[in-house]
N, CA, C and O atoms as a Maestro MAE file, in Angstrom:
{
 s_m_m2io_version
 :::
 2.0.0
}

f_m_ct {
 s_m_title
 :::
 protein
 m_atom[304] {
  # First column is atom index #
  i_m_mmod_type
  r_m_x_coord
  r_m_y_coord
  r_m_z_coord
  i_m_residue_number
  s_m_chain_name
  s_m_pdb_residue_name
  s_m_pdb_atom_name
  i_m_atomic_number
  :::
  1 25 6.028 18.843 5.954 1 A "ILE " " N  " 7
  2 3 5.733 19.005 4.538 1 A "ILE " " CA " 6
  3 2 6.934 18.600 3.699 1 A "ILE " " C  " 6
  4 15 6.764 18.196 2.549 1 A "ILE " " O  " 8
  5 25 8.111 18.692 4.225 2 A "ARG " " N  " 7
  6 3 9.308 18.375 3.437 2 A "ARG " " CA " 6
  7 2 9.718 16.911 3.533 2 A "ARG " " C  " 6
  8 15 10.760 16.527 3.002 2 A "ARG " " O  " 8
  9 25 8.922 16.098 4.193 3 A "LYS " " N  " 7
  10 3 9.251 14.678 4.296 3 A "LYS " " CA " 6
  11 2 9.030 13.991 2.956 3 A "LYS " " C  " 6
  12 15 8.190 14.407 2.158 3 A "LYS " " O  " 8
  13 25 9.791 12.942 2.728 4 A "THR " " N  " 7
  14 3 9.697 12.198 1.481 4 A "THR " " CA " 6
  15 2 8.322 11.558 1.324 4 A "THR " " C  " 6
  16 15 7.774 11.523 0.222 4 A "THR " " O  " 8
  17 25 7.767 11.054 2.416 5 A "SER " " N  " 7
  18 3 6.460 10.406 2.327 5 A "SER " " CA " 6
  19 2 5.373 11.411 1.944 5 A "SER " " C  " 6
  20 15 4.465 11.072 1.185 5 A "SER " " O  " 8
  21 25 5.449 12.635 2.454 6 A "PHE " " N  " 7
  22 3 4.470 13.656 2.072 6 A "PHE " " CA " 6
  23 2 4.607 14.019 0.599 6 A "PHE " " C  " 6
  24 15 3.607 14.178 -0.102 6 A "PHE " " O  " 8
  25 25 5.830 14.149 0.138 7 A "MET " " N  " 7
  26 3 6.047 14.495 -1.270 7 A "MET " " CA " 6
  27 2 5.564 13.383 -2.199 7 A "MET " " C  " 6
  28 15 4.990 13.661 -3.253 7 A "MET " " O  " 8
  29 25 5.791 12.140 -1.819 8 A "ARG " " N  " 7
  30 3 5.294 11.028 -2.632 8 A "ARG " " CA " 6
  31 2 3.772 11.007 -2.650 8 A "ARG " " C  " 6
  32 15 3.164 10.751 -3.690 8 A "ARG " " O  " 8
  33 25 3.160 11.275 -1.512 9 A "GLY " " N  " 7
  34 3 1.703 11.323 -1.457 9 A "GLY " " CA " 6
  35 2 1.141 12.437 -2.321 9 A "GLY " " C  " 6
  36 15 0.160 12.241 -3.039 9 A "GLY " " O  " 8
  37 25 1.767 13.614 -2.251 10 A "ALA " " N  " 7
  38 3 1.326 14.736 -3.083 10 A "ALA " " CA " 6
  39 2 1.526 14.424 -4.563 10 A "ALA " " C  " 6
  40 15 0.665 14.745 -5.383 10 A "ALA " " O  " 8
  41 25 2.635 13.811 -4.908 11 A "LEU " " N  " 7
  42 3 2.892 13.442 -6.297 11 A "LEU " " CA " 6
  43 2 1.902 12.376 -6.778 11 A "LEU " " C  " 6
  44 15 1.497 12.385 -7.940 11 A "LEU " " O  " 8
  45 25 1.516 11.469 -5.894 12 A "THR " " N  " 7
  46 3 0.517 10.467 -6.234 12 A "THR " " CA " 6
  47 2 -0.825 11.114 -6.540 12 A "THR " " C  " 6
  48 15 -1.495 10.728 -7.497 12 A "THR " " O  " 8
  49 25 -1.219 12.086 -5.742 13 A "ILE " " N  " 7
  50 3 -2.473 12.795 -5.989 13 A "ILE " " CA " 6
  51 2 -2.416 13.539 -7.318 13 A "ILE " " C  " 6
  52 15 -3.400 13.557 -8.058 13 A "ILE " " O  " 8
  53 25 -1.291 14.146 -7.625 14 A "VAL " " N  " 7
  54 3 -1.127 14.828 -8.916 14 A "VAL " " CA " 6
  55 2 -1.231 13.829 -10.062 14 A "VAL " " C  " 6
  56 15 -1.875 14.117 -11.071 14 A "VAL " " O  " 8
  57 25 -0.610 12.664 -9.923 15 A "CYS " " N  " 7
  58 3 -0.672 11.633 -10.978 15 A "CYS " " CA " 6
  59 2 -2.091 11.118 -11.170 15 A "CYS " " C  " 6
  60 15 -2.512 10.880 -12.302 15 A "CYS " " O  " 8
  61 25 -2.831 10.943 -10.086 16 A "ILE " " N  " 7
  62 3 -4.221 10.513 -10.195 16 A "ILE " " CA " 6
  63 2 -5.042 11.581 -10.906 16 A "ILE " " C  " 6
  64 15 -5.888 11.261 -11.741 16 A "ILE " " O  " 8
  65 25 -4.798 12.841 -10.582 17 A "GLY " " N  " 7
  66 3 -5.488 13.928 -11.260 17 A "GLY " " CA " 6
  67 2 -5.185 13.958 -12.750 17 A "GLY " " C  " 6
  68 15 -6.083 14.165 -13.566 17 A "GLY " " O  " 8
  69 25 -3.930 13.753 -13.103 18 A "ILE " " N  " 7
  70 3 -3.555 13.703 -14.523 18 A "ILE " " CA " 6
  71 2 -4.235 12.524 -15.207 18 A "ILE " " C  " 6
  72 15 -4.715 12.644 -16.334 18 A "ILE " " O  " 8
  73 25 -4.273 11.397 -14.527 19 A "TYR " " N  " 7
  74 3 -4.911 10.206 -15.100 19 A "TYR " " CA " 6
  75 2 -6.385 10.468 -15.398 19 A "TYR " " C  " 6
  76 15 -6.865 10.144 -16.484 19 A "TYR " " O  " 8
  77 25 -7.100 11.051 -14.447 20 A "PHE " " N  " 7
  78 3 -8.533 11.246 -14.640 20 A "PHE " " CA " 6
  79 2 -8.871 12.447 -15.517 20 A "PHE " " C  " 6
  80 15 -9.793 12.374 -16.329 20 A "PHE " " O  " 8
  81 25 -8.148 13.536 -15.369 21 A "PHE " " N  " 7
  82 3 -8.523 14.754 -16.090 21 A "PHE " " CA " 6
  83 2 -7.856 14.903 -17.453 21 A "PHE " " C  " 6
  84 15 -8.361 15.636 -18.302 21 A "PHE " " O  " 8
  85 25 -6.739 14.228 -17.678 22 A "VAL " " N  " 7
  86 3 -6.040 14.349 -18.957 22 A "VAL " " CA " 6
  87 2 -6.197 13.077 -19.795 22 A "VAL " " C  " 6
  88 15 -6.599 13.143 -20.957 22 A "VAL " " O  " 8
  89 25 -5.878 11.916 -19.202 23 A "PHE " " N  " 7
  90 3 -5.899 10.675 -19.959 23 A "PHE " " CA " 6
  91 2 -7.311 10.152 -20.202 23 A "PHE " " C  " 6
  92 15 -7.617 9.655 -21.286 23 A "PHE " " O  " 8
  93 25 -8.171 10.268 -19.187 24 A "TRP " " N  " 7
  94 3 -9.506 9.670 -19.221 24 A "TRP " " CA " 6
  95 2 -10.321 10.233 -20.378 24 A "TRP " " C  " 6
  96 15 -10.582 11.435 -20.423 24 A "TRP " " O  " 8
  97 25 -10.715 9.398 -21.292 25 A "GLY " " N  " 7
  98 3 -11.543 9.810 -22.415 25 A "GLY " " CA " 6
  99 2 -10.763 10.292 -23.629 25 A "GLY " " C  " 6
  100 15 -11.323 10.357 -24.724 25 A "GLY " " O  " 8
  101 25 -9.502 10.628 -23.471 26 A "ARG " " N  " 7
  102 3 -8.692 11.106 -24.593 26 A "ARG " " CA " 6
  103 2 -7.799 10.014 -25.158 26 A "ARG " " C  " 6
  104 15 -7.555 9.951 -26.363 26 A "ARG " " O  " 8
  105 25 -7.324 9.167 -24.282 27 A "ILE " " N  " 7
  106 3 -6.447 8.067 -24.674 27 A "ILE " " CA " 6
  107 2 -7.208 6.775 -24.374 27 A "ILE " " C  " 6
  108 15 -7.918 6.712 -23.370 27 A "ILE " " O  " 8
  109 25 -7.084 5.749 -25.207 28 A "PRO " " N  " 7
  110 3 -7.786 4.491 -24.914 28 A "PRO " " CA " 6
  111 2 -7.462 3.965 -23.514 28 A "PRO " " C  " 6
  112 15 -6.361 4.150 -22.996 28 A "PRO " " O  " 8
  113 25 -8.445 3.313 -22.931 29 A "TYR " " N  " 7
  114 3 -8.352 2.831 -21.550 29 A "TYR " " CA " 6
  115 2 -7.108 1.978 -21.312 29 A "TYR " " C  " 6
  116 15 -6.413 2.155 -20.312 29 A "TYR " " O  " 8
  117 25 -6.833 1.069 -22.218 30 A "VAL " " N  " 7
  118 3 -5.715 0.139 -22.024 30 A "VAL " " CA " 6
  119 2 -4.393 0.892 -21.948 30 A "VAL " " C  " 6
  120 15 -3.563 0.599 -21.088 30 A "VAL " " O  " 8
  121 25 -4.195 1.839 -22.822 31 A "ILE " " N  " 7
  122 3 -2.933 2.589 -22.856 31 A "ILE " " CA " 6
  123 2 -2.804 3.499 -21.646 31 A "ILE " " C  " 6
  124 15 -1.753 3.534 -21.006 31 A "ILE " " O  " 8
  125 25 -3.872 4.242 -21.322 32 A "SER " " N  " 7
  126 3 -3.795 5.184 -20.202 32 A "SER " " CA " 6
  127 2 -3.606 4.460 -18.872 32 A "SER " " C  " 6
  128 15 -2.853 4.928 -18.017 32 A "SER " " O  " 8
  129 25 -4.273 3.336 -18.688 33 A "THR " " N  " 7
  130 3 -4.126 2.594 -17.442 33 A "THR " " CA " 6
  131 2 -2.747 1.958 -17.340 33 A "THR " " C  " 6
  132 15 -2.174 1.899 -16.253 33 A "THR " " O  " 8
  133 25 -2.213 1.487 -18.452 34 A "PHE " " N  " 7
  134 3 -0.861 0.938 -18.445 34 A "PHE " " CA " 6
  135 2 0.151 2.014 -18.046 34 A "PHE " " C  " 6
  136 15 1.029 1.766 -17.220 34 A "PHE " " O  " 8
  137 25 0.030 3.197 -18.626 35 A "ILE " " N  " 7
  138 3 0.944 4.296 -18.293 35 A "ILE " " CA " 6
  139 2 0.814 4.672 -16.822 35 A "ILE " " C  " 6
  140 15 1.817 4.893 -16.143 35 A "ILE " " O  " 8
  141 25 -0.419 4.743 -16.331 36 A "PHE " " N  " 7
  142 3 -0.644 5.105 -14.934 36 A "PHE " " CA " 6
  143 2 -0.047 4.065 -13.987 36 A "PHE " " C  " 6
  144 15 0.665 4.423 -13.049 36 A "PHE " " O  " 8
  145 25 -0.327 2.795 -14.219 37 A "LEU " " N  " 7
  146 3 0.189 1.747 -13.341 37 A "LEU " " CA " 6
  147 2 1.715 1.688 -13.354 37 A "LEU " " C  " 6
  148 15 2.352 1.575 -12.307 37 A "LEU " " O  " 8
  149 25 2.287 1.767 -14.547 38 A "ALA " " N  " 7
  150 3 3.750 1.731 -14.640 38 A "ALA " " CA " 6
  151 2 4.362 2.946 -13.952 38 A "ALA " " C  " 6
  152 15 5.386 2.833 -13.279 38 A "ALA " " O  " 8
  153 25 3.739 4.096 -14.120 39 A "GLY " " N  " 7
  154 3 4.235 5.308 -13.465 39 A "GLY " " CA " 6
  155 2 4.161 5.232 -11.954 39 A "GLY " " C  " 6
  156 15 5.090 5.654 -11.266 39 A "GLY " " O  " 8
  157 25 3.070 4.701 -11.430 40 A "MET " " N  " 7
  158 3 2.929 4.569 -9.975 40 A "MET " " CA " 6
  159 2 3.947 3.584 -9.409 40 A "MET " " C  " 6
  160 15 4.545 3.836 -8.363 40 A "MET " " O  " 8
  161 25 4.141 2.465 -10.098 41 A "MET " " N  " 7
  162 3 5.119 1.498 -9.610 41 A "MET " " CA " 6
  163 2 6.539 2.048 -9.710 41 A "MET " " C  " 6
  164 15 7.378 1.763 -8.855 41 A "MET " " O  " 8
  165 25 6.808 2.834 -10.747 42 A "PHE " " N  " 7
  166 3 8.126 3.456 -10.864 42 A "PHE " " CA " 6
  167 2 8.323 4.480 -9.747 42 A "PHE " " C  " 6
  168 15 9.405 4.573 -9.167 42 A "PHE " " O  " 8
  169 25 7.274 5.246 -9.449 43 A "LEU " " N  " 7
  170 3 7.347 6.255 -8.388 43 A "LEU " " CA " 6
  171 2 7.645 5.622 -7.038 43 A "LEU " " C  " 6
  172 15 8.417 6.170 -6.251 43 A "LEU " " O  " 8
  173 25 7.039 4.473 -6.763 44 A "PHE " " N  " 7
  174 3 7.244 3.808 -5.486 44 A "PHE " " CA " 6
  175 2 8.283 2.699 -5.545 44 A "PHE " " C  " 6
  176 15 8.332 1.837 -4.668 44 A "PHE " " O  " 8
  177 25 9.114 2.725 -6.584 45 A "LYS " " N  " 7
  178 3 10.235 1.800 -6.734 45 A "LYS " " CA " 6
  179 2 9.782 0.342 -6.609 45 A "LYS " " C  " 6
  180 15 10.195 -0.377 -5.699 45 A "LYS " " O  " 8
  181 25 8.923 -0.074 -7.545 46 A "GLY " " N  " 7
  182 3 8.340 -1.403 -7.532 46 A "GLY " " CA " 6
  183 2 9.261 -2.507 -8.029 46 A "GLY " " C  " 6
  184 15 8.878 -3.676 -7.998 46 A "GLY " " O  " 8
  185 25 10.434 -2.179 -8.475 47 A "GLY " " N  " 7
  186 3 11.362 -3.198 -8.948 47 A "GLY " " CA " 6
  187 2 12.026 -2.773 -10.241 47 A "GLY " " C  " 6
  188 15 12.051 -1.593 -10.588 47 A "GLY " " O  " 8
  189 25 12.560 -3.747 -10.940 48 A "ALA " " N  " 7
  190 3 13.229 -3.490 -12.213 48 A "ALA " " CA " 6
  191 2 12.206 -3.050 -13.263 48 A "ALA " " C  " 6
  192 15 11.017 -3.348 -13.149 48 A "ALA " " O  " 8
  193 25 12.683 -2.341 -14.280 49 A "TRP " " N  " 7
  194 3 11.774 -1.790 -15.281 49 A "TRP " " CA " 6
  195 2 10.990 -2.870 -15.997 49 A "TRP " " C  " 6
  196 15 9.822 -2.673 -16.331 49 A "TRP " " O  " 8
  197 25 11.628 -4.023 -16.240 50 A "TRP " " N  " 7
  198 3 10.932 -5.078 -16.962 50 A "TRP " " CA " 6
  199 2 9.839 -5.703 -16.107 50 A "TRP " " C  " 6
  200 15 8.840 -6.188 -16.638 50 A "TRP " " O  " 8
  201 25 10.018 -5.698 -14.784 51 A "LYS " " N  " 7
  202 3 8.962 -6.179 -13.901 51 A "LYS " " CA " 6
  203 2 7.780 -5.220 -13.910 51 A "LYS " " C  " 6
  204 15 6.625 -5.646 -13.895 51 A "LYS " " O  " 8
  205 25 8.072 -3.921 -13.935 52 A "LEU " " N  " 7
  206 3 7.014 -2.921 -13.982 52 A "LEU " " CA " 6
  207 2 6.185 -3.076 -15.248 52 A "LEU " " C  " 6
  208 15 4.957 -3.018 -15.202 52 A "LEU " " O  " 8
  209 25 6.854 -3.272 -16.371 53 A "VAL " " N  " 7
  210 3 6.156 -3.440 -17.647 53 A "VAL " " CA " 6
  211 2 5.342 -4.733 -17.632 53 A "VAL " " C  " 6
  212 15 4.200 -4.747 -18.092 53 A "VAL " " O  " 8
  213 25 5.908 -5.799 -17.116 54 A "LEU " " N  " 7
  214 3 5.217 -7.083 -17.075 54 A "LEU " " CA " 6
  215 2 3.980 -7.031 -16.170 54 A "LEU " " C  " 6
  216 15 2.906 -7.485 -16.565 54 A "LEU " " O  " 8
  217 25 4.123 -6.493 -14.987 55 A "VAL " " N  " 7
  218 3 2.995 -6.418 -14.055 55 A "VAL " " CA " 6
  219 2 1.921 -5.464 -14.577 55 A "VAL " " C  " 6
  220 15 0.733 -5.779 -14.512 55 A "VAL " " O  " 8
  221 25 2.322 -4.310 -15.091 56 A "SER " " N  " 7
  222 3 1.347 -3.355 -15.621 56 A "SER " " CA " 6
  223 2 0.596 -3.938 -16.806 56 A "SER " " C  " 6
  224 15 -0.628 -3.831 -16.882 56 A "SER " " O  " 8
  225 25 1.311 -4.545 -17.718 57 A "GLY " " N  " 7
  226 3 0.677 -5.129 -18.896 57 A "GLY " " CA " 6
  227 2 -0.262 -6.267 -18.553 57 A "GLY " " C  " 6
  228 15 -1.369 -6.343 -19.087 57 A "GLY " " O  " 8
  229 25 0.168 -7.152 -17.667 58 A "SER " " N  " 7
  230 3 -0.700 -8.278 -17.312 58 A "SER " " CA " 6
  231 2 -1.919 -7.820 -16.513 58 A "SER " " C  " 6
  232 15 -3.005 -8.373 -16.684 58 A "SER " " O  " 8
  233 25 -1.760 -6.828 -15.650 59 A "THR " " N  " 7
  234 3 -2.898 -6.307 -14.895 59 A "THR " " CA " 6
  235 2 -3.927 -5.678 -15.815 59 A "THR " " C  " 6
  236 15 -5.122 -5.944 -15.683 59 A "THR " " O  " 8
  237 25 -3.483 -4.854 -16.740 60 A "VAL " " N  " 7
  238 3 -4.407 -4.221 -17.694 60 A "VAL " " CA " 6
  239 2 -5.077 -5.275 -18.565 60 A "VAL " " C  " 6
  240 15 -6.273 -5.176 -18.839 60 A "VAL " " O  " 8
  241 25 -4.334 -6.272 -19.001 61 A "ALA " " N  " 7
  242 3 -4.919 -7.324 -19.844 61 A "ALA " " CA " 6
  243 2 -5.976 -8.116 -19.088 61 A "ALA " " C  " 6
  244 15 -7.028 -8.426 -19.646 61 A "ALA " " O  " 8
  245 25 -5.718 -8.445 -17.842 62 A "ILE " " N  " 7
  246 3 -6.688 -9.199 -17.043 62 A "ILE " " CA " 6
  247 2 -7.937 -8.363 -16.791 62 A "ILE " " C  " 6
  248 15 -9.052 -8.864 -16.934 62 A "ILE " " O  " 8
  249 25 -7.767 -7.100 -16.419 63 A "ILE " " N  " 7
  250 3 -8.924 -6.229 -16.186 63 A "ILE " " CA " 6
  251 2 -9.733 -6.066 -17.461 63 A "ILE " " C  " 6
  252 15 -10.960 -6.151 -17.429 63 A "ILE " " O  " 8
  253 25 -9.068 -5.837 -18.573 64 A "TRP " " N  " 7
  254 3 -9.772 -5.675 -19.851 64 A "TRP " " CA " 6
  255 2 -10.532 -6.949 -20.218 64 A "TRP " " C  " 6
  256 15 -11.685 -6.880 -20.644 64 A "TRP " " O  " 8
  257 25 -9.899 -8.101 -20.056 65 A "TYR " " N  " 7
  258 3 -10.545 -9.346 -20.432 65 A "TYR " " CA " 6
  259 2 -11.731 -9.668 -19.519 65 A "TYR " " C  " 6
  260 15 -12.814 -9.997 -20.001 65 A "TYR " " O  " 8
  261 25 -11.528 -9.575 -18.205 66 A "VAL " " N  " 7
  262 3 -12.594 -9.936 -17.270 66 A "VAL " " CA " 6
  263 2 -13.777 -8.982 -17.383 66 A "VAL " " C  " 6
  264 15 -14.918 -9.425 -17.512 66 A "VAL " " O  " 8
  265 25 -13.518 -7.682 -17.337 67 A "PHE " " N  " 7
  266 3 -14.621 -6.731 -17.339 67 A "PHE " " CA " 6
  267 2 -15.117 -6.403 -18.749 67 A "PHE " " C  " 6
  268 15 -16.323 -6.306 -18.973 67 A "PHE " " O  " 8
  269 25 -14.207 -6.235 -19.682 68 A "GLY " " N  " 7
  270 3 -14.606 -5.842 -21.022 68 A "GLY " " CA " 6
  271 2 -15.151 -6.966 -21.869 68 A "GLY " " C  " 6
  272 15 -16.070 -6.749 -22.658 68 A "GLY " " O  " 8
  273 25 -14.612 -8.155 -21.728 69 A "GLU " " N  " 7
  274 3 -15.026 -9.278 -22.569 69 A "GLU " " CA " 6
  275 2 -15.986 -10.232 -21.863 69 A "GLU " " C  " 6
  276 15 -17.061 -10.529 -22.385 69 A "GLU " " O  " 8
  277 25 -15.610 -10.706 -20.696 70 A "LEU " " N  " 7
  278 3 -16.461 -11.678 -20.006 70 A "LEU " " CA " 6
  279 2 -17.723 -11.042 -19.420 70 A "LEU " " C  " 6
  280 15 -18.826 -11.546 -19.633 70 A "LEU " " O  " 8
  281 25 -17.568 -9.944 -18.688 71 A "ALA " " N  " 7
  282 3 -18.714 -9.292 -18.054 71 A "ALA " " CA " 6
  283 2 -19.417 -8.329 -18.999 71 A "ALA " " C  " 6
  284 15 -20.521 -7.869 -18.709 71 A "ALA " " O  " 8
  285 25 -18.784 -8.023 -20.125 72 A "MET " " N  " 7
  286 3 -19.305 -7.108 -21.142 72 A "MET " " CA " 6
  287 2 -19.681 -5.744 -20.556 72 A "MET " " C  " 6
  288 15 -20.714 -5.169 -20.897 72 A "MET " " O  " 8
  289 25 -18.823 -5.244 -19.669 73 A "ILE " " N  " 7
  290 3 -18.974 -3.911 -19.112 73 A "ILE " " CA " 6
  291 2 -18.166 -2.968 -20.009 73 A "ILE " " C  " 6
  292 15 -16.972 -3.188 -20.209 73 A "ILE " " O  " 8
  293 25 -18.792 -1.934 -20.545 74 A "PRO " " N  " 7
  294 3 -18.030 -1.031 -21.412 74 A "PRO " " CA " 6
  295 2 -16.994 -0.247 -20.603 74 A "PRO " " C  " 6
  296 15 -17.324 0.438 -19.635 74 A "PRO " " O  " 8
  297 25 -15.756 -0.366 -21.018 75 A "LEU " " N  " 7
  298 3 -14.681 0.377 -20.369 75 A "LEU " " CA " 6
  299 2 -14.502 1.695 -21.116 75 A "LEU " " C  " 6
  300 15 -14.745 1.770 -22.320 75 A "LEU " " O  " 8
  301 25 -14.072 2.744 -20.389 76 A "PRO " " N  " 7
  302 3 -13.956 4.055 -21.031 76 A "PRO " " CA " 6
  303 2 -12.936 4.086 -22.159 76 A "PRO " " C  " 6
  304 15 -12.739 5.128 -22.783 76 A "PRO " " O  " 8
  :::
 }
 m_bond[303] {
  # First column is bond index #
  i_m_from
  i_m_to
  i_m_order
  :::
  1 1 2 1
  2 2 3 1
  3 3 4 2
  4 3 5 1
  5 5 6 1
  6 6 7 1
  7 7 8 2
  8 7 9 1
  9 9 10 1
  10 10 11 1
  11 11 12 2
  12 11 13 1
  13 13 14 1
  14 14 15 1
  15 15 16 2
  16 15 17 1
  17 17 18 1
  18 18 19 1
  19 19 20 2
  20 19 21 1
  21 21 22 1
  22 22 23 1
  23 23 24 2
  24 23 25 1
  25 25 26 1
  26 26 27 1
  27 27 28 2
  28 27 29 1
  29 29 30 1
  30 30 31 1
  31 31 32 2
  32 31 33 1
  33 33 34 1
  34 34 35 1
  35 35 36 2
  36 35 37 1
  37 37 38 1
  38 38 39 1
  39 39 40 2
  40 39 41 1
  41 41 42 1
  42 42 43 1
  43 43 44 2
  44 43 45 1
  45 45 46 1
  46 46 47 1
  47 47 48 2
  48 47 49 1
  49 49 50 1
  50 50 51 1
  51 51 52 2
  52 51 53 1
  53 53 54 1
  54 54 55 1
  55 55 56 2
  56 55 57 1
  57 57 58 1
  58 58 59 1
  59 59 60 2
  60 59 61 1
  61 61 62 1
  62 62 63 1
  63 63 64 2
  64 63 65 1
  65 65 66 1
  66 66 67 1
  67 67 68 2
  68 67 69 1
  69 69 70 1
  70 70 71 1
  71 71 72 2
  72 71 73 1
  73 73 74 1
  74 74 75 1
  75 75 76 2
  76 75 77 1
  77 77 78 1
  78 78 79 1
  79 79 80 2
  80 79 81 1
  81 81 82 1
  82 82 83 1
  83 83 84 2
  84 83 85 1
  85 85 86 1
  86 86 87 1
  87 87 88 2
  88 87 89 1
  89 89 90 1
  90 90 91 1
  91 91 92 2
  92 91 93 1
  93 93 94 1
  94 94 95 1
  95 95 96 2
  96 95 97 1
  97 97 98 1
  98 98 99 1
  99 99 100 2
  100 99 101 1
  101 101 102 1
  102 102 103 1
  103 103 104 2
  104 103 105 1
  105 105 106 1
  106 106 107 1
  107 107 108 2
  108 107 109 1
  109 109 110 1
  110 110 111 1
  111 111 112 2
  112 111 113 1
  113 113 114 1
  114 114 115 1
  115 115 116 2
  116 115 117 1
  117 117 118 1
  118 118 119 1
  119 119 120 2
  120 119 121 1
  121 121 122 1
  122 122 123 1
  123 123 124 2
  124 123 125 1
  125 125 126 1
  126 126 127 1
  127 127 128 2
  128 127 129 1
  129 129 130 1
  130 130 131 1
  131 131 132 2
  132 131 133 1
  133 133 134 1
  134 134 135 1
  135 135 136 2
  136 135 137 1
  137 137 138 1
  138 138 139 1
  139 139 140 2
  140 139 141 1
  141 141 142 1
  142 142 143 1
  143 143 144 2
  144 143 145 1
  145 145 146 1
  146 146 147 1
  147 147 148 2
  148 147 149 1
  149 149 150 1
  150 150 151 1
  151 151 152 2
  152 151 153 1
  153 153 154 1
  154 154 155 1
  155 155 156 2
  156 155 157 1
  157 157 158 1
  158 158 159 1
  159 159 160 2
  160 159 161 1
  161 161 162 1
  162 162 163 1
  163 163 164 2
  164 163 165 1
  165 165 166 1
  166 166 167 1
  167 167 168 2
  168 167 169 1
  169 169 170 1
  170 170 171 1
  171 171 172 2
  172 171 173 1
  173 173 174 1
  174 174 175 1
  175 175 176 2
  176 175 177 1
  177 177 178 1
  178 178 179 1
  179 179 180 2
  180 179 181 1
  181 181 182 1
  182 182 183 1
  183 183 184 2
  184 183 185 1
  185 185 186 1
  186 186 187 1
  187 187 188 2
  188 187 189 1
  189 189 190 1
  190 190 191 1
  191 191 192 2
  192 191 193 1
  193 193 194 1
  194 194 195 1
  195 195 196 2
  196 195 197 1
  197 197 198 1
  198 198 199 1
  199 199 200 2
  200 199 201 1
  201 201 202 1
  202 202 203 1
  203 203 204 2
  204 203 205 1
  205 205 206 1
  206 206 207 1
  207 207 208 2
  208 207 209 1
  209 209 210 1
  210 210 211 1
  211 211 212 2
  212 211 213 1
  213 213 214 1
  214 214 215 1
  215 215 216 2
  216 215 217 1
  217 217 218 1
  218 218 219 1
  219 219 220 2
  220 219 221 1
  221 221 222 1
  222 222 223 1
  223 223 224 2
  224 223 225 1
  225 225 226 1
  226 226 227 1
  227 227 228 2
  228 227 229 1
  229 229 230 1
  230 230 231 1
  231 231 232 2
  232 231 233 1
  233 233 234 1
  234 234 235 1
  235 235 236 2
  236 235 237 1
  237 237 238 1
  238 238 239 1
  239 239 240 2
  240 239 241 1
  241 241 242 1
  242 242 243 1
  243 243 244 2
  244 243 245 1
  245 245 246 1
  246 246 247 1
  247 247 248 2
  248 247 249 1
  249 249 250 1
  250 250 251 1
  251 251 252 2
  252 251 253 1
  253 253 254 1
  254 254 255 1
  255 255 256 2
  256 255 257 1
  257 257 258 1
  258 258 259 1
  259 259 260 2
  260 259 261 1
  261 261 262 1
  262 262 263 1
  263 263 264 2
  264 263 265 1
  265 265 266 1
  266 266 267 1
  267 267 268 2
  268 267 269 1
  269 269 270 1
  270 270 271 1
  271 271 272 2
  272 271 273 1
  273 273 274 1
  274 274 275 1
  275 275 276 2
  276 275 277 1
  277 277 278 1
  278 278 279 1
  279 279 280 2
  280 279 281 1
  281 281 282 1
  282 282 283 1
  283 283 284 2
  284 283 285 1
  285 285 286 1
  286 286 287 1
  287 287 288 2
  288 287 289 1
  289 289 290 1
  290 290 291 1
  291 291 292 2
  292 291 293 1
  293 293 294 1
  294 294 295 1
  295 295 296 2
  296 295 297 1
  297 297 298 1
  298 298 299 1
  299 299 300 2
  300 299 301 1
  301 301 302 1
  302 302 303 1
  303 303 304 2
  :::
 }
}
């Protein structure tokens, strides 16, 4: 239980819970997903901060454009 991998896994589950139960429906989809993605990459040491912002922003923009605009699927 005291291993780093277990603690990261538990923290990931807590972050997912916060994303779904706190952010979902209260904060716009684009903002909440950006915060979640950046937080997860920061938690798992995904690189420099500017890379985290760039990857999170571009991922959210692509998902929003493909599903929200092209496929016209309503995002939360």
